[in-house]
gemmi code that builds the backbone of each chain (N, CA, C; Angstrom):
import gemmi

chains = {
    "A": [
        ("MET", (-1.641, -41.930, 16.198), (-2.779, -40.932, 15.696), (-3.710, -41.603, 14.949)),
        ("SER", (-3.182, -42.575, 13.906), (-4.150, -43.096, 13.005), (-5.010, -44.159, 13.863)),
        ("SER", (-4.595, -44.707, 14.918), (-5.457, -45.608, 15.574), (-6.523, -44.906, 16.336)),
        ("MET", (-6.346, -43.680, 16.588), (-7.111, -42.563, 17.274), (-8.299, -42.420, 16.293)),
        ("ARG", (-7.736, -42.236, 15.116), (-8.922, -41.917, 13.955), (-9.677, -42.891, 13.769)),
        ("ILE", (-9.152, -44.162, 13.790), (-10.243, -45.276, 13.712), (-10.951, -45.460, 14.834)),
        ("ALA", (-10.720, -45.270, 16.160), (-11.456, -45.286, 17.095), (-12.639, -44.338, 17.237)),
        ("ARG", (-12.343, -43.071, 16.625), (-13.265, -42.185, 16.544), (-14.548, -42.399, 15.426)),
        ("ALA", (-13.756, -42.989, 14.395), (-14.793, -43.416, 13.372), (-15.669, -44.602, 13.864)),
        ("ALA", (-15.143, -45.475, 14.768), (-15.940, -46.652, 15.323), (-16.922, -45.885, 16.406)),
        ("LEU", (-16.567, -44.842, 17.028), (-17.538, -44.242, 17.914), (-18.902, -43.649, 17.212)),
        ("ARG", (-18.366, -42.947, 16.209), (-19.304, -42.473, 15.211), (-20.337, -43.375, 14.525)),
        ("ALA", (-19.684, -44.622, 14.283), (-20.599, -45.534, 13.438), (-21.759, -45.986, 14.478)),
        ("ARG", (-21.420, -46.039, 15.877), (-22.211, -46.758, 16.716), (-23.548, -46.332, 16.633)),
        ("PRO", (-23.975, -44.972, 16.780), (-25.519, -44.741, 16.947), (-26.312, -45.219, 15.735)),
        ("SER", (-25.588, -45.253, 14.466), (-26.510, -45.651, 13.400), (-26.800, -47.233, 13.665)),
        ("ALA", (-25.743, -47.915, 14.218), (-25.828, -49.465, 14.468), (-26.888, -49.647, 15.450)),
        ("LEU", (-27.256, -48.575, 16.499), (-28.203, -48.920, 17.516), (-29.688, -48.831, 16.842)),
        ("ARG", (-29.687, -47.807, 15.749), (-30.874, -47.520, 15.324), (-31.562, -48.579, 14.602)),
        ("THR", (-30.755, -49.762, 14.400), (-31.446, -50.969, 13.887), (-32.368, -51.913, 14.770)),
        ("PHE", (-31.905, -51.538, 16.242), (-33.087, -52.047, 17.218), (-33.934, -51.032, 17.741)),
        ("PRO", (-35.032, -51.014, 17.200), (-36.009, -50.079, 17.836), (-36.240, -50.047, 19.089)),
        ("GLN", (-36.313, -51.152, 19.818), (-36.532, -51.136, 21.323), (-35.392, -50.403, 22.154)),
        ("ARG", (-34.208, -50.526, 21.629), (-33.014, -49.694, 22.118), (-33.047, -48.284, 21.776)),
        ("ARG", (-32.884, -47.416, 22.654), (-32.676, -45.984, 22.312), (-31.507, -45.393, 22.695)),
        ("GLY", (-30.928, -44.713, 21.802), (-29.633, -44.034, 22.119), (-29.572, -43.043, 22.930)),
        ("TYR", (-28.609, -42.555, 23.516), (-28.499, -41.865, 24.492), (-29.113, -40.391, 23.885)),
        ("ALA", (-28.786, -40.168, 22.578), (-28.959, -38.848, 21.910), (-30.559, -38.564, 22.055)),
        ("ASP", (-31.307, -39.678, 21.728), (-32.797, -39.366, 21.751), (-33.511, -39.437, 22.953)),
        ("ALA", (-32.898, -40.063, 23.821), (-33.363, -40.186, 25.220), (-33.358, -38.931, 25.955)),
        ("VAL", (-32.145, -38.249, 26.098), (-32.328, -36.910, 26.787), (-31.461, -36.175, 25.860)),
        ("SER", (-32.065, -35.148, 25.303), (-31.477, -34.449, 24.107), (-30.603, -33.219, 24.429)),
        ("ASP", (-31.327, -32.286, 25.219), (-30.717, -30.918, 25.336), (-30.749, -30.643, 26.705)),
        ("LYS", (-30.883, -31.540, 27.733), (-30.798, -31.194, 29.019), (-29.638, -31.673, 29.721)),
        ("ILE", (-29.127, -30.922, 30.763), (-27.918, -31.472, 31.477), (-28.344, -31.749, 33.079)),
        ("LYS", (-27.791, -32.979, 33.447), (-28.407, -33.438, 34.789), (-27.431, -32.730, 36.056)),
        ("LEU", (-28.083, -31.974, 36.668), (-27.387, -31.194, 37.568), (-27.476, -31.756, 39.095)),
        ("THR", (-26.470, -31.888, 39.679), (-26.237, -32.326, 41.241), (-25.728, -31.266, 41.843)),
        ("LEU", (-26.266, -30.570, 42.737), (-25.780, -29.320, 43.535), (-25.734, -29.790, 45.090)),
        ("ALA", (-24.799, -30.223, 45.540), (-24.537, -30.613, 46.945), (-23.507, -29.868, 47.745)),
        ("LEU", (-24.198, -29.842, 49.021), (-23.501, -29.410, 50.222), (-23.314, -30.241, 51.274)),
        ("PRO", (-22.376, -30.326, 52.044), (-22.222, -31.285, 52.899), (-23.593, -31.594, 53.829)),
        ("HIS", (-24.375, -30.803, 54.026), (-25.383, -30.966, 54.815), (-26.829, -31.045, 53.952)),
        ("GLN", (-26.791, -30.937, 52.684), (-28.069, -30.856, 52.043), (-27.706, -31.001, 50.401)),
        ("SER", (-28.696, -31.533, 49.462), (-28.490, -31.399, 48.284), (-29.684, -30.567, 47.789)),
        ("ILE", (-29.043, -29.492, 47.187), (-30.135, -28.730, 46.453), (-30.890, -29.259, 45.264)),
        ("TYR", (-30.042, -29.602, 44.346), (-30.246, -30.450, 43.269), (-29.771, -31.932, 43.180)),
        ("LYS", (-30.587, -32.814, 42.953), (-30.181, -34.313, 42.934), (-30.402, -34.841, 41.669)),
        ("SER", (-29.379, -34.715, 40.669), (-29.745, -35.309, 39.214), (-30.905, -34.704, 38.628)),
        ("THR", (-31.053, -33.581, 38.738), (-32.324, -32.932, 38.192), (-31.900, -32.220, 36.648)),
        ("ASP", (-32.860, -32.507, 35.752), (-32.683, -32.017, 34.324), (-32.782, -30.619, 34.287)),
        ("VAL", (-31.870, -29.671, 33.852), (-31.961, -28.358, 33.723), (-31.282, -27.941, 32.368)),
        ("VAL", (-31.482, -26.888, 31.985), (-31.281, -26.270, 30.606), (-29.827, -25.820, 30.574)),
        ("GLN", (-29.389, -25.045, 31.661), (-27.941, -24.189, 31.606), (-27.767, -23.971, 33.000)),
        ("VAL", (-26.522, -23.999, 33.291), (-25.852, -23.704, 34.435), (-24.765, -22.581, 34.142)),
        ("ASN", (-24.955, -21.334, 34.885), (-23.659, -20.087, 34.757), (-22.890, -20.426, 36.155)),
        ("LEU", (-21.663, -20.648, 36.011), (-20.871, -20.792, 36.995), (-19.836, -19.718, 37.045)),
        ("PRO", (-19.291, -19.189, 38.387), (-18.213, -18.276, 38.438), (-16.854, -19.046, 38.611)),
        ("ALA", (-16.290, -19.528, 37.742), (-14.978, -20.314, 37.664), (-13.914, -19.472, 37.980)),
        ("GLU", (-12.715, -19.979, 38.837), (-11.534, -19.335, 38.818), (-11.061, -18.691, 37.347)),
        ("SER", (-11.264, -19.548, 36.315), (-10.710, -19.358, 35.252), (-11.592, -18.312, 34.428)),
        ("GLY", (-12.754, -17.845, 34.985), (-13.654, -16.932, 34.405), (-15.190, -17.332, 34.442)),
        ("GLU", (-16.057, -16.505, 34.243), (-17.434, -17.059, 34.336), (-17.739, -17.955, 32.961)),
        ("MET", (-18.312, -19.097, 33.351), (-18.621, -19.859, 32.284), (-20.193, -20.458, 32.353)),
        ("GLY", (-20.772, -20.580, 31.326), (-22.121, -21.290, 31.000), (-21.793, -22.517, 30.451)),
        ("VAL", (-22.912, -23.716, 31.343), (-22.912, -25.175, 30.806), (-23.937, -25.647, 30.213)),
        ("LEU", (-24.014, -25.938, 29.166), (-25.009, -26.559, 28.409), (-24.794, -28.103, 28.362)),
        ("ALA", (-25.993, -28.721, 27.816), (-25.732, -30.191, 27.614), (-24.726, -30.486, 26.552)),
        ("ASN", (-24.039, -31.426, 26.698), (-22.910, -32.130, 25.927), (-21.884, -31.093, 26.134)),
        ("HIS", (-21.510, -30.563, 27.276), (-20.312, -29.659, 27.370), (-19.087, -30.622, 27.523)),
        ("ILE", (-18.020, -30.085, 27.135), (-16.765, -30.789, 27.248), (-16.441, -31.185, 28.600)),
        ("PRO", (-16.057, -32.133, 29.170), (-15.733, -32.713, 30.417), (-14.472, -31.757, 30.884)),
        ("SER", (-14.940, -31.127, 32.181), (-13.838, -30.289, 32.760), (-13.944, -30.335, 34.289)),
        ("ILE", (-13.033, -29.842, 34.945), (-13.097, -29.756, 36.474), (-12.838, -28.193, 36.787)),
        ("GLU", (-13.672, -27.573, 37.282), (-13.346, -26.167, 37.521), (-13.395, -25.609, 38.869)),
        ("GLN", (-12.402, -25.107, 39.512), (-12.536, -24.515, 40.838), (-13.413, -23.245, 40.799)),
        ("LEU", (-14.341, -23.313, 41.706), (-15.207, -21.972, 41.688), (-15.035, -20.734, 42.602)),
        ("LYS", (-14.957, -19.648, 42.317), (-14.861, -18.546, 43.128), (-16.241, -18.500, 44.012)),
        ("PRO", (-16.068, -18.053, 45.166), (-17.234, -17.498, 45.865), (-18.143, -16.604, 44.890)),
        ("GLY", (-19.235, -16.985, 44.778), (-20.015, -16.236, 43.669), (-21.598, -16.879, 43.554)),
        ("LEU", (-22.050, -16.190, 42.425), (-23.377, -16.412, 42.057), (-23.473, -17.597, 40.991)),
        ("VAL", (-24.186, -18.794, 41.391), (-24.483, -19.719, 40.263), (-25.929, -19.578, 39.868)),
        ("GLU", (-26.043, -19.604, 38.619), (-27.447, -19.378, 38.137), (-27.954, -20.530, 37.264)),
        ("VAL", (-28.975, -21.303, 37.708), (-29.610, -22.367, 37.259), (-30.821, -22.022, 36.449)),
        ("VAL", (-30.734, -22.299, 35.140), (-31.807, -22.129, 34.185), (-32.586, -23.554, 34.084)),
        ("GLU", (-33.803, -23.533, 34.592), (-34.523, -24.783, 34.746), (-35.554, -25.389, 33.556)),
        ("GLU", (-35.864, -26.166, 33.637), (-36.634, -26.873, 32.571), (-37.835, -25.919, 32.205)),
        ("SER", (-38.516, -25.374, 33.071), (-39.635, -24.542, 33.130), (-39.382, -23.198, 32.490)),
        ("GLY", (-38.223, -22.800, 32.420), (-37.982, -21.668, 31.721), (-37.382, -20.609, 32.799)),
        ("GLY", (-37.811, -20.689, 34.034), (-37.475, -19.785, 35.007), (-35.894, -20.141, 35.420)),
        ("SER", (-35.386, -19.268, 36.098), (-33.872, -19.311, 36.644), (-34.001, -19.230, 38.113)),
        ("LYS", (-32.836, -19.868, 38.704), (-32.817, -19.851, 40.276), (-31.335, -19.529, 40.600)),
        ("GLN", (-31.111, -18.508, 41.299), (-29.698, -18.066, 41.787), (-29.308, -18.470, 43.091)),
        ("PHE", (-28.350, -18.952, 43.314), (-27.605, -19.333, 44.483), (-26.223, -18.773, 44.776)),
        ("PHE", (-25.901, -18.300, 45.910), (-24.610, -17.907, 46.441), (-23.942, -18.833, 46.929)),
        ("LEU", (-22.558, -19.388, 46.322), (-22.053, -20.578, 46.807), (-20.613, -19.811, 47.576)),
        ("SER", (-20.232, -20.554, 48.577), (-18.975, -20.182, 49.032), (-17.759, -20.477, 48.447)),
        ("GLY", (-17.822, -21.272, 47.447), (-16.459, -21.754, 46.768), (-16.382, -23.231, 46.741)),
        ("GLY", (-15.969, -23.976, 45.821), (-15.915, -25.159, 45.745), (-15.320, -25.741, 44.460)),
        ("PHE", (-15.899, -26.933, 43.927), (-15.621, -27.357, 42.579), (-16.935, -27.591, 41.633)),
        ("ALA", (-16.697, -27.452, 40.546), (-17.705, -28.057, 39.595), (-17.060, -29.043, 38.570)),
        ("ILE", (-17.791, -30.156, 38.522), (-17.236, -31.233, 37.526), (-18.184, -31.650, 36.468)),
        ("VAL", (-17.831, -31.257, 35.465), (-18.603, -31.506, 34.075), (-18.041, -33.025, 33.654)),
        ("GLN", (-19.057, -33.844, 33.650), (-18.855, -35.393, 33.430), (-19.140, -35.470, 31.755)),
        ("PRO", (-18.565, -36.735, 31.215), (-18.856, -36.889, 29.843), (-20.211, -36.905, 29.457)),
        ("ASP", (-21.139, -37.481, 30.205), (-22.352, -37.811, 29.770), (-23.481, -36.995, 30.257)),
        ("SER", (-23.246, -35.354, 29.928), (-24.080, -34.272, 30.414), (-24.576, -34.450, 31.638)),
        ("MET", (-23.421, -34.586, 32.602), (-23.886, -34.544, 34.116), (-22.865, -33.318, 34.532)),
        ("LEU", (-23.539, -32.765, 35.498), (-22.746, -31.768, 36.115), (-22.822, -31.837, 37.572)),
        ("SER", (-21.858, -31.948, 38.265), (-21.858, -31.930, 39.795), (-21.144, -30.590, 40.415)),
        ("ILE", (-21.809, -30.017, 41.194), (-21.202, -28.835, 41.934), (-21.189, -29.338, 43.358)),
        ("ASN", (-19.981, -28.979, 44.016), (-19.626, -29.425, 45.309), (-19.427, -27.843, 46.101)),
        ("ALA", (-20.102, -27.463, 47.243), (-19.528, -26.340, 47.758), (-19.778, -26.454, 49.384)),
        ("VAL", (-19.347, -25.704, 50.034), (-19.327, -25.709, 51.529), (-20.842, -25.101, 52.005)),
        ("GLU", (-21.090, -23.871, 51.426), (-22.305, -23.185, 51.892), (-22.905, -22.808, 50.587)),
        ("GLY", (-24.179, -22.824, 50.402), (-24.831, -22.183, 49.335), (-26.277, -21.908, 49.739)),
        ("TYR", (-26.730, -20.792, 49.449), (-28.027, -20.212, 49.738), (-28.631, -19.460, 48.629)),
        ("PRO", (-29.887, -19.492, 48.497), (-30.717, -18.710, 47.611), (-30.360, -16.964, 48.057)),
        ("LEU", (-30.382, -16.241, 46.875), (-29.882, -14.989, 46.905), (-30.754, -14.283, 48.082)),
        ("GLU", (-32.204, -14.683, 48.169), (-33.056, -13.820, 48.996), (-32.825, -14.131, 50.450)),
        ("ASP", (-32.182, -15.086, 50.814), (-31.694, -15.421, 52.129), (-30.732, -14.668, 52.776)),
        ("PHE", (-30.030, -13.677, 52.054), (-29.058, -13.147, 52.572), (-29.333, -11.652, 53.059)),
        ("SER", (-28.909, -10.887, 54.069), (-29.220, -9.833, 54.538), (-28.093, -8.620, 54.204)),
        ("PRO", (-28.520, -7.630, 53.369), (-27.611, -6.692, 52.831), (-26.898, -5.937, 54.007)),
        ("GLU", (-27.599, -5.700, 55.293), (-27.141, -4.738, 56.315), (-25.830, -5.771, 56.883)),
        ("ALA", (-26.230, -7.227, 56.972), (-24.973, -7.821, 57.456), (-23.775, -8.092, 56.736)),
        ("VAL", (-23.968, -8.057, 55.440), (-22.797, -7.924, 54.508), (-22.247, -6.560, 54.579)),
        ("ARG", (-22.816, -5.447, 54.710), (-22.158, -4.279, 54.743), (-21.325, -4.065, 56.236)),
        ("SER", (-22.016, -4.462, 57.106), (-21.301, -4.079, 58.537), (-19.947, -5.264, 58.375)),
        ("GLN", (-20.014, -6.348, 57.706), (-18.908, -7.303, 57.803), (-17.924, -6.744, 56.859)),
        ("ILE", (-18.067, -5.977, 55.919), (-17.243, -5.472, 54.998), (-16.286, -4.529, 55.676)),
        ("ALA", (-16.859, -3.615, 56.456), (-16.318, -2.458, 57.215), (-15.447, -3.124, 58.223)),
        ("GLU", (-15.783, -4.202, 58.968), (-15.049, -4.966, 59.800), (-13.849, -5.716, 59.319)),
        ("ALA", (-13.964, -6.514, 58.148), (-13.027, -6.951, 57.607), (-11.876, -5.980, 56.777)),
        ("GLN", (-12.327, -4.937, 56.338), (-11.500, -3.931, 55.857), (-10.486, -3.357, 56.989)),
        ("LYS", (-11.158, -3.381, 58.259), (-10.227, -2.821, 59.477), (-9.283, -3.704, 59.757)),
        ("ILE", (-9.649, -5.101, 59.675), (-8.434, -6.096, 59.866), (-7.503, -6.309, 58.897)),
        ("ALA", (-8.008, -6.096, 57.709), (-7.009, -6.408, 56.413), (-5.961, -5.333, 56.442)),
        ("SER", (-6.456, -3.941, 56.853), (-5.329, -2.929, 56.945), (-4.759, -2.697, 58.019)),
        ("GLY", (-5.033, -3.484, 58.990), (-4.560, -3.321, 60.362), (-2.979, -4.077, 60.421)),
        ("ASN", (-2.685, -3.983, 61.640), (-1.226, -4.647, 61.851), (-1.467, -5.791, 62.580)),
        ("GLY", (-2.404, -6.805, 62.176), (-2.358, -8.167, 62.902), (-1.380, -9.253, 62.136)),
        ("SER", (-1.661, -10.478, 62.552), (-0.703, -11.192, 61.922), (-0.930, -11.434, 60.401)),
        ("GLN", (0.127, -12.041, 59.695), (0.079, -12.358, 58.431), (-1.182, -13.144, 58.133)),
        ("GLN", (-1.465, -14.144, 58.930), (-2.745, -15.034, 58.718), (-3.910, -14.296, 58.786)),
        ("ASP", (-4.129, -13.535, 60.040), (-5.503, -12.704, 60.153), (-5.477, -11.939, 58.970)),
        ("ILE", (-4.692, -11.274, 58.432), (-4.895, -10.345, 57.352), (-5.395, -11.083, 56.186)),
        ("ALA", (-4.637, -12.258, 55.847), (-4.884, -13.210, 54.758), (-6.502, -13.584, 54.957)),
        ("GLU", (-6.894, -13.867, 56.086), (-8.299, -14.304, 56.317), (-9.308, -13.161, 56.132)),
        ("ALA", (-9.094, -12.103, 56.579), (-9.636, -10.962, 56.328), (-9.877, -10.528, 54.842)),
        ("GLN", (-8.805, -10.746, 53.958), (-8.892, -10.509, 52.573), (-9.671, -11.602, 52.102)),
        ("ILE", (-9.584, -12.854, 52.375), (-10.731, -13.845, 51.608), (-11.925, -13.361, 52.126)),
        ("GLU", (-12.196, -12.925, 53.505), (-13.718, -12.644, 53.805), (-13.972, -11.289, 52.839)),
        ("LEU", (-13.116, -10.400, 52.606), (-13.490, -9.308, 51.905), (-13.807, -9.834, 50.308)),
        ("GLU", (-13.309, -10.704, 49.724), (-13.476, -11.273, 48.316), (-14.849, -11.918, 48.434)),
        ("VAL", (-15.039, -12.447, 49.581), (-16.523, -13.261, 49.418), (-17.494, -12.089, 49.596)),
        ("LEU", (-17.312, -11.214, 50.625), (-18.428, -9.969, 50.824), (-18.430, -9.237, 49.471)),
        ("GLU", (-17.483, -8.829, 48.927), (-17.644, -7.971, 47.722), (-18.358, -8.521, 46.644)),
        ("SER", (-18.185, -9.922, 46.464), (-18.836, -10.710, 45.529), (-20.416, -10.684, 45.806)),
        ("LEU", (-20.566, -11.138, 47.017), (-22.004, -11.160, 47.503), (-22.421, -9.799, 47.398)),
        ("GLN", (-22.060, -8.525, 47.787), (-22.684, -7.449, 47.641), (-23.201, -7.164, 46.126)),
        ("SER", (-22.019, -7.278, 45.148), (-22.219, -7.169, 43.949), (-23.667, -7.929, 43.339)),
        ("ALA", (-23.798, -9.250, 43.877), (-24.734, -10.112, 43.530), (-26.093, -9.648, 43.979)),
        ("LEU", (-26.162, -8.944, 45.279), (-27.404, -8.342, 45.882), (-27.912, -7.360, 45.244)),
        ("LYS", (-27.256, -6.532, 44.545), (-27.635, -5.226, 43.690), (-28.421, -5.527, 42.775)),
    ],
    "B": [
        ("MET", (-1.928, -20.152, 39.050), (-2.470, -19.025, 39.604), (-1.940, -18.922, 41.106)),
        ("ALA", (-1.562, -17.474, 41.240), (-1.096, -17.280, 42.693), (-2.264, -16.770, 43.730)),
        ("PHE", (-2.299, -17.344, 44.552), (-3.383, -16.813, 45.353), (-2.609, -16.493, 46.807)),
        ("ALA", (-3.115, -15.127, 47.335), (-2.600, -14.394, 48.323), (-2.623, -15.484, 49.483)),
        ("TRP", (-3.762, -16.077, 49.906), (-3.902, -16.749, 51.155), (-2.678, -18.045, 51.087)),
        ("LYS", (-2.479, -18.494, 49.907), (-1.506, -19.486, 49.940), (-0.170, -18.914, 50.545)),
        ("ALA", (0.162, -17.734, 50.034), (1.444, -17.099, 50.353), (1.517, -17.055, 51.752)),
        ("ALA", (0.408, -16.837, 52.701), (0.376, -16.633, 53.686), (0.362, -17.854, 54.875)),
        ("GLY", (0.393, -19.028, 54.045), (0.480, -20.277, 54.742), (-0.752, -21.114, 54.959)),
        ("LEU", (-2.004, -20.381, 54.276), (-3.126, -21.048, 54.448), (-3.351, -22.298, 53.605)),
        ("THR", (-4.117, -23.212, 54.012), (-4.417, -24.429, 53.168), (-5.586, -24.092, 52.216)),
        ("TYR", (-5.999, -24.647, 51.133), (-7.361, -24.629, 50.694), (-8.533, -24.864, 51.405)),
        ("ASN", (-8.102, -25.825, 52.275), (-9.344, -26.216, 53.332), (-9.745, -25.118, 53.956)),
        ("ARG", (-8.649, -24.357, 54.544), (-8.783, -23.213, 55.508), (-9.408, -22.255, 54.891)),
        ("TYR", (-9.066, -21.834, 53.757), (-9.743, -21.098, 52.689), (-11.215, -20.993, 52.636)),
        ("LEU", (-11.466, -22.421, 52.398), (-12.836, -22.733, 52.139), (-13.631, -22.561, 53.467)),
        ("ALA", (-13.008, -22.764, 54.649), (-13.809, -22.738, 55.878), (-13.976, -21.306, 56.241)),
        ("VAL", (-13.046, -20.292, 55.908), (-13.308, -18.842, 56.268), (-14.324, -18.393, 55.251)),
        ("ALA", (-14.345, -18.712, 54.040), (-15.387, -18.428, 53.078), (-16.696, -18.882, 53.477)),
        ("ALA", (-16.781, -20.033, 53.741), (-18.288, -20.446, 54.375), (-18.629, -19.736, 55.567)),
        ("ARG", (-17.676, -19.631, 56.366), (-17.916, -18.922, 57.777), (-18.716, -17.390, 57.474)),
        ("VAL", (-18.079, -16.767, 56.490), (-18.544, -15.276, 56.279), (-19.843, -15.453, 55.522)),
        ("VAL", (-20.016, -16.643, 54.772), (-21.473, -16.701, 54.036), (-22.505, -16.824, 55.096)),
        ("ARG", (-22.117, -17.796, 55.959), (-22.996, -18.035, 57.053), (-23.483, -16.752, 57.863)),
        ("ARG", (-22.568, -16.041, 58.275), (-22.550, -14.685, 59.075), (-23.375, -13.735, 58.187)),
        ("SER", (-23.562, -13.840, 56.740), (-24.253, -12.781, 55.966), (-25.828, -13.274, 55.890)),
        ("LEU", (-26.029, -14.436, 56.393), (-27.484, -14.835, 56.298), (-28.408, -13.823, 57.104)),
        ("LYS", (-29.567, -14.123, 56.742), (-30.779, -13.217, 57.688), (-30.852, -14.054, 58.917)),
        ("ASP", (-31.486, -13.175, 59.894), (-31.241, -13.972, 61.213), (-31.679, -15.347, 61.485)),
        ("ASP", (-32.817, -15.555, 61.108), (-33.486, -17.075, 61.492), (-32.478, -18.152, 60.729)),
        ("LYS", (-32.122, -17.908, 59.516), (-31.367, -18.870, 58.949), (-29.814, -18.863, 59.286)),
        ("ARG", (-29.242, -17.687, 59.794), (-28.025, -17.598, 60.370), (-27.881, -18.636, 61.497)),
        ("LEU", (-28.948, -18.408, 62.155), (-28.785, -19.166, 63.750), (-28.571, -20.504, 63.339)),
        ("ALA", (-29.292, -21.014, 62.613), (-29.525, -22.451, 62.389), (-28.022, -23.094, 61.507)),
        ("ALA", (-27.548, -22.072, 60.784), (-26.295, -22.420, 59.791), (-25.051, -22.158, 60.655)),
        ("GLU", (-25.038, -21.296, 61.808), (-23.901, -21.003, 62.413), (-23.490, -22.239, 63.193)),
        ("LYS", (-24.354, -23.035, 63.609), (-24.162, -24.376, 64.273), (-23.201, -25.225, 63.620)),
        ("ARG", (-23.253, -25.201, 62.171), (-22.363, -26.203, 61.586), (-20.987, -25.707, 61.531)),
        ("GLY", (-20.840, -24.497, 61.982), (-19.504, -23.878, 61.880), (-18.763, -24.206, 63.432)),
        ("GLU", (-19.294, -24.549, 63.947), (-18.772, -24.978, 65.299), (-18.033, -26.321, 65.546)),
        ("MET", (-16.844, -26.213, 66.025), (-15.916, -27.656, 66.007), (-15.052, -27.483, 67.309)),
        ("ASP", (-14.985, -28.429, 67.929), (-14.356, -28.604, 69.296), (-13.855, -30.094, 69.248)),
        ("LEU", (-12.417, -30.246, 68.819), (-11.962, -31.498, 68.890), (-10.584, -31.356, 69.552)),
        ("ARG", (-10.186, -32.252, 70.452), (-9.065, -32.356, 71.210), (-8.177, -33.518, 70.615)),
        ("PHE", (-6.968, -33.427, 70.703), (-6.190, -34.746, 70.348), (-4.881, -34.811, 71.477)),
        ("ALA", (-4.434, -36.033, 71.454), (-3.405, -36.019, 72.489), (-2.300, -37.161, 71.777)),
        ("LYS", (-0.928, -36.981, 71.918), (-0.111, -38.003, 71.384), (0.374, -38.872, 72.407)),
        ("TRP", (0.182, -40.186, 71.962), (0.587, -41.196, 72.975), (2.125, -41.711, 72.455)),
        ("GLU", (2.968, -41.522, 73.892), (4.228, -41.924, 73.532), (4.613, -43.140, 74.713)),
        ("ASN", (5.339, -44.012, 74.300), (5.750, -45.016, 75.101), (4.662, -45.380, 76.208)),
        ("GLY", (3.416, -45.772, 75.383), (2.161, -46.135, 76.242), (1.640, -45.085, 77.280)),
        ("LYS", (2.097, -43.912, 77.127), (1.739, -42.771, 77.878), (0.953, -41.615, 76.935)),
        ("GLN", (-0.164, -41.263, 77.599), (-1.130, -40.290, 76.814), (-0.334, -38.872, 77.268)),
        ("GLY", (-0.143, -38.213, 76.046), (0.310, -36.841, 76.103), (-0.516, -35.722, 76.668)),
        ("GLU", (-0.009, -34.570, 76.339), (-0.888, -33.506, 76.718), (-2.019, -33.371, 75.866)),
        ("ASN", (-3.316, -33.006, 76.448), (-4.644, -32.862, 75.542), (-4.508, -31.519, 74.833)),
        ("LYS", (-4.573, -31.474, 73.609), (-4.420, -30.161, 72.792), (-5.733, -29.861, 71.918)),
        ("ASN", (-6.187, -28.751, 72.018), (-7.330, -28.153, 70.895), (-6.860, -28.280, 69.726)),
        ("LEU", (-7.264, -28.998, 68.827), (-7.145, -29.165, 67.278), (-7.169, -27.827, 66.645)),
        ("ALA", (-8.070, -26.864, 66.912), (-8.229, -25.727, 66.139), (-7.003, -24.944, 66.311)),
        ("GLN", (-6.651, -24.816, 67.703), (-5.349, -24.001, 68.019), (-4.275, -24.648, 67.593)),
        ("ALA", (-4.064, -25.766, 67.532), (-2.746, -26.379, 66.930), (-2.754, -26.329, 65.501)),
        ("ASN", (-3.730, -26.171, 64.651), (-3.929, -26.024, 63.305), (-3.442, -24.547, 63.178)),
        ("GLU", (-3.944, -23.370, 63.975), (-3.567, -22.194, 63.759), (-2.119, -21.892, 63.911)),
        ("ALA", (-1.565, -22.622, 64.718), (-0.277, -22.400, 65.166), (0.700, -22.885, 63.944)),
        ("ALA", (0.094, -24.305, 63.309), (0.926, -24.745, 62.389), (0.933, -23.967, 61.046)),
        ("ILE", (-0.095, -23.263, 60.958), (-0.256, -22.456, 59.689), (0.471, -21.333, 59.607)),
        ("SER", (0.496, -20.698, 60.889), (1.372, -19.382, 61.120), (2.801, -19.744, 60.994)),
        ("GLU", (3.258, -20.801, 61.319), (4.662, -21.465, 61.275), (5.002, -21.430, 59.926)),
        ("GLN", (4.002, -22.272, 58.971), (4.273, -22.404, 57.613), (4.454, -21.148, 56.937)),
        ("GLY", (3.509, -20.190, 57.273), (3.345, -18.824, 56.658), (4.972, -18.182, 56.878)),
        ("GLN", (5.385, -18.279, 58.050), (6.563, -17.516, 58.278), (7.948, -18.414, 57.565)),
        ("GLN", (7.739, -19.613, 57.235), (8.889, -20.442, 56.759), (8.833, -19.938, 55.181)),
        ("GLY", (7.612, -19.796, 54.689), (7.523, -19.422, 53.319), (8.068, -18.065, 52.970)),
        ("GLN", (8.402, -17.169, 53.966), (8.855, -15.814, 53.483), (10.481, -15.855, 53.347)),
    ],
}
model = gemmi.Model(1)
for chain_id, residues in chains.items():
    chain = gemmi.Chain(chain_id)
    for i, (resn, *xyz) in enumerate(residues, 1):
        res = gemmi.Residue()
        res.name, res.seqid = resn, gemmi.SeqId(i, " ")
        for name, pos in zip(("N", "CA", "C"), xyz):
            atom = gemmi.Atom()
            atom.name, atom.element = name, gemmi.Element(name[0])
            atom.pos, atom.b_iso = gemmi.Position(*pos), 0.0
            res.add_atom(atom)
        chain.add_residue(res)
    model.add_chain(chain)
structure = gemmi.Structure()
structure.add_model(model)
structure.setup_entities()
């Protein structure tokens, strides 16, 4: 425990030591309040190490917002809406089909998902007709596996429908 | 956390594939046609025994059968 405290004190002492070399800039003054976002799908990267202000994620453990210097963590994502607040102040919304978000120690955020599209690319009619279809299968007497898959579809579609409203 | 799909014998991989499929189907027509091509998969495999090739099987069908078997065992 005491060795940990010494290590922490050493870490804290470092930035002031760096300040004696004016040509070297510490991480803190280079990028202060931005988080580097990588939002990658198997077939496309929507963001590639782009500086953004904030990212709101639908994690399995609950909705969370990620700012710069967030504590490192790995979160499983629910199918849902990811909101990216960009440097310019505007925000963009993407619906992801589920995946993982990894917050790295140096203000980096990697989001991996299978499918992700901006909200305006979805068709509300297609969502509505698929909900009716999935409900029929989920309450029908198909195999346990078919019912489980219909329930997954319902979870995604209901999340998508509430996002489209 | 208990997931209903896990109890039915589905893997996380299968869960993601189903979720991605339904997202692709919810897109507007022009984007949907391009996206749905990504969901297509047709792989076959055969087991070799004693230097002879066994029966050619469809991977997707074999996976489905394995999943439902696992679901029944879990009950």
